Each structure stands twice: as structure tokens, then as C-alpha cells.
N, C-alpha and C positions, 0 to 999 in steps of 0.2 A: 329659588328658595328651597326647592325639595332636596336639590344636591348640597345646599349650604349646610343643613343640620345633619344630613346623612354623612357627608365627608368629615364634618368635624368630629362626629362621634366615632367614625371608623379610624381617622388618623390617630387620635390620642388612645384609642383602645387598642390599636394594632401594636404599637411600640410599648405601650404600658402593659398590655397583657402578655407580650412575648418576653418582657424583662422578667417579671415575676413567675411566669410559667417556666421559663429556662431555669431559674433558680429553684423553683419548687420541684421541678422534674429531678434536678440533680440531688436534692435532699431527699426526695422519695425513693431515688434509686439506691440510695446508701441504705 
């Protein structure tokens, strides 16, 4: 159960944060 909540929060946060981070980095670079 300790890995269940940690893996669920890391899985969605990794792809979700990388998507907005990559777009925000491109916009900030401009």
C-alpha cells in the first residue's frame, strides 16, 4: 500500500509535469 499511493502520484505527475514544463520552458525561452 505504501508503493500504491507513491507510484500513482509519481506516474501522473511525471508525464503531466513534463508536458506543461516543456511548453512553459519554450514560452519562457521566448
